[in-house]
MIDOSE-1310 file (N, C-alpha, C; in nm, 2 decimals, decimal comma, always signed):
residues 76
mvgs	+0,08/-0,12/+0,00/+0,00/-0,01/+0,00/+0,09/+0,13/+0,00; +0,19/+0,13/+0,08/+0,27/+0,25/+0,09/+0,33/+0,28/-0,05; +0,39/+0,18/-0,11/+0,45/+0,20/-0,24/+0,36/+0,24/-0,35; +0,23/+0,19/-0,35/+0,13/+0,22/-0,45/+0,08/+0,36/-0,43
lgfd	+0,08/+0,41/-0,32/+0,04/+0,55/-0,29/+0,15/+0,65/-0,30; +0,28/+0,61/-0,31/+0,39/+0,70/-0,32/+0,44/+0,76/-0,19; +0,40/+0,70/-0,08/+0,46/+0,74/+0,05/+0,59/+0,68/+0,08; +0,67/+0,74/+0,16/+0,80/+0,68/+0,20/+0,78/+0,58/+0,31
acid	+0,68/+0,61/+0,40/+0,65/+0,52/+0,52/+0,51/+0,55/+0,56; +0,46/+0,46/+0,64/+0,33/+0,47/+0,70/+0,34/+0,41/+0,85; +0,32/+0,49/+0,95/+0,33/+0,43/+1,09/+0,20/+0,47/+1,16; +0,17/+0,38/+1,26/+0,05/+0,40/+1,34/+0,09/+0,48/+1,47
ykae	+0,04/+0,60/+1,48/+0,07/+0,68/+1,60/+0,02/+0,62/+1,73; -0,07/+0,53/+1,72/-0,12/+0,46/+1,85/-0,05/+0,33/+1,88; +0,04/+0,29/+1,80/+0,11/+0,16/+1,82/+0,23/+0,18/+1,92; +0,26/+0,07/+2,00/+0,36/+0,07/+2,09/+0,49/+0,10/+2,02
gfpq	+0,58/+0,18/+2,07/+0,71/+0,21/+2,00/+0,69/+0,32/+1,89; +0,59/+0,39/+1,89/+0,57/+0,50/+1,79/+0,69/+0,59/+1,78; +0,75/+0,65/+1,89/+0,86/+0,73/+1,87/+0,98/+0,67/+1,80; +1,00/+0,55/+1,83/+1,11/+0,48/+1,75/+1,08/+0,46/+1,60
slka	+0,95/+0,42/+1,58/+0,91/+0,40/+1,44/+0,92/+0,53/+1,36; +0,87/+0,64/+1,43/+0,89/+0,77/+1,36/+1,03/+0,80/+1,33; +1,12/+0,79/+1,43/+1,26/+0,82/+1,41/+1,31/+0,74/+1,29; +1,28/+0,61/+1,28/+1,33/+0,53/+1,17/+1,28/+0,57/+1,03
avpd	+1,15/+0,63/+1,03/+1,09/+0,67/+0,91/+1,14/+0,80/+0,86; +1,21/+0,88/+0,94/+1,26/+1,02/+0,90/+1,41/+1,02/+0,93; +1,50/+0,94/+0,87/+1,64/+0,94/+0,90/+1,71/+1,07/+0,88; +1,66/+1,16/+0,80/+1,72/+1,29/+0,78/+1,65/+1,40/+0,85
gidi	+1,56/+1,36/+0,95/+1,49/+1,46/+1,03/+1,37/+1,51/+0,97; +1,31/+1,61/+1,04/+1,18/+1,67/+0,99/+1,20/+1,81/+0,96; +1,15/+1,86/+0,85/+1,17/+2,00/+0,82/+1,04/+2,08/+0,84; +0,93/+2,02/+0,82/+0,80/+2,09/+0,85/+0,70/+1,99/+0,92
yfek	+0,63/+2,04/+1,01/+0,53/+1,96/+1,08/+0,41/+2,05/+1,12; +0,30/+2,01/+1,07/+0,17/+2,08/+1,11/+0,11/+2,03/+1,23; +0,10/+2,12/+1,33/+0,05/+2,08/+1,47/-0,09/+2,13/+1,49; -0,17/+2,04/+1,55/-0,31/+2,09/+1,58/-0,36/+2,02/+1,71
vggg	-0,29/+1,92/+1,76/-0,35/+1,85/+1,88/-0,25/+1,85/+1,99; -0,12/+1,84/+1,97/-0,03/+1,83/+2,09/-0,03/+1,68/+2,14; +0,04/+1,66/+2,25/+0,04/+1,53/+2,31/+0,15/+1,44/+2,26; +0,13/+1,31/+2,25/+0,24/+1,21/+2,22/+0,30/+1,23/+2,08
vfda	+0,23/+1,26/+1,99/+0,28/+1,28/+1,85/+0,38/+1,40/+1,85; +0,33/+1,51/+1,91/+0,41/+1,63/+1,91/+0,54/+1,61/+1,99; +0,53/+1,53/+2,10/+0,64/+1,50/+2,18/+0,74/+1,42/+2,11; +0,70/+1,33/+2,02/+0,78/+1,24/+1,94/+0,85/+1,32/+1,83
vmpl	+0,79/+1,42/+1,78/+0,83/+1,49/+1,67/+0,94/+1,59/+1,71; +0,92/+1,65/+1,83/+1,02/+1,77/+1,87/+1,16/+1,73/+1,86; +1,21/+1,62/+1,92/+1,35/+1,59/+1,90/+1,40/+1,56/+1,76; +1,31/+1,54/+1,67/+1,35/+1,50/+1,53/+1,36/+1,62/+1,44
lnts	+1,32/+1,74/+1,49/+1,31/+1,86/+1,41/+1,45/+1,90/+1,36; +1,47/+1,93/+1,24/+1,59/+1,99/+1,19/+1,60/+2,13/+1,23; +1,73/+2,19/+1,23/+1,75/+2,32/+1,24/+1,67/+2,40/+1,14; +1,61/+2,51/+1,18/+1,52/+2,59/+1,10/+1,39/+2,52/+1,05
arip	+1,36/+2,42/+1,11/+1,23/+2,35/+1,08/+1,11/+2,45/+1,11; +1,01/+2,43/+1,03/+0,89/+2,51/+1,05/+0,78/+2,43/+1,11; +0,70/+2,49/+1,21/+0,59/+2,42/+1,27/+0,47/+2,52/+1,27; +0,38/+2,51/+1,16/+0,25/+2,59/+1,17/+0,17/+2,52/+1,29
vrgl	+0,13/+2,61/+1,38/+0,05/+2,55/+1,50/-0,09/+2,61/+1,49; -0,18/+2,51/+1,48/-0,32/+2,55/+1,47/-0,39/+2,54/+1,61; -0,33/+2,46/+1,70/-0,38/+2,44/+1,83/-0,30/+2,33/+1,91; -0,32/+2,33/+2,03/-0,26/+2,22/+2,11/-0,37/+2,17/+2,21
isry	-0,48/+2,12/+2,15/-0,60/+2,08/+2,23/-0,56/+1,99/+2,35; -0,46/+1,90/+2,34/-0,43/+1,82/+2,45/-0,39/+1,90/+2,57; -0,34/+2,02/+2,56/-0,29/+2,10/+2,66/-0,38/+2,21/+2,71; -0,50/+2,22/+2,65/-0,59/+2,33/+2,68/-0,62/+2,35/+2,83
nats	-0,63/+2,24/+2,90/-0,67/+2,26/+3,05/-0,55/+2,23/+3,14; -0,43/+2,24/+3,08/-0,31/+2,21/+3,17/-0,30/+2,33/+3,27; -0,25/+2,29/+3,38/-0,23/+2,40/+3,49/-0,08/+2,42/+3,52; +0,01/+2,33/+3,44/+0,15/+2,36/+3,45/+0,21/+2,32/+3,32
lpdg	+0,34/+2,35/+3,31/+0,41/+2,32/+3,19/+0,45/+2,17/+3,19; +0,46/+2,12/+3,06/+0,50/+1,98/+3,05/+0,64/+1,96/+3,11; +0,67/+1,83/+3,15/+0,80/+1,80/+3,20/+0,91/+1,84/+3,11; +1,01/+1,89/+3,15/+1,13/+1,94/+3,07/+1,11/+2,07/+3,00
arta	+0,99/+2,13/+3,01/+0,97/+2,26/+2,94/+1,04/+2,37/+3,01; +1,09/+2,46/+2,93/+1,17/+2,57/+2,99/+1,09/+2,70/+2,96; +1,11/+2,80/+3,05/+1,05/+2,93/+3,03/+1,16/+3,03/+2,99; +1,12/+3,13/+2,94/+1,22/+3,23/+2,88/+1,30/+3,29/+3,00
């Protein structure tokens, strides 16, 4: 299916080991990522972003009711 549709890879974001599968699918890193939910996918993408990567952010719904910053977050 991946080859017939012209994709380089197809991974299940709900599968165990998703961050490792994502890393294997993007050996050269990520240059652009469209964000609208936040959460586990966003957390897996962040360390794989290339220098000068672009992230259009439409929302971070998974963090709307957060009362504190995520672990490891820094403030200015």
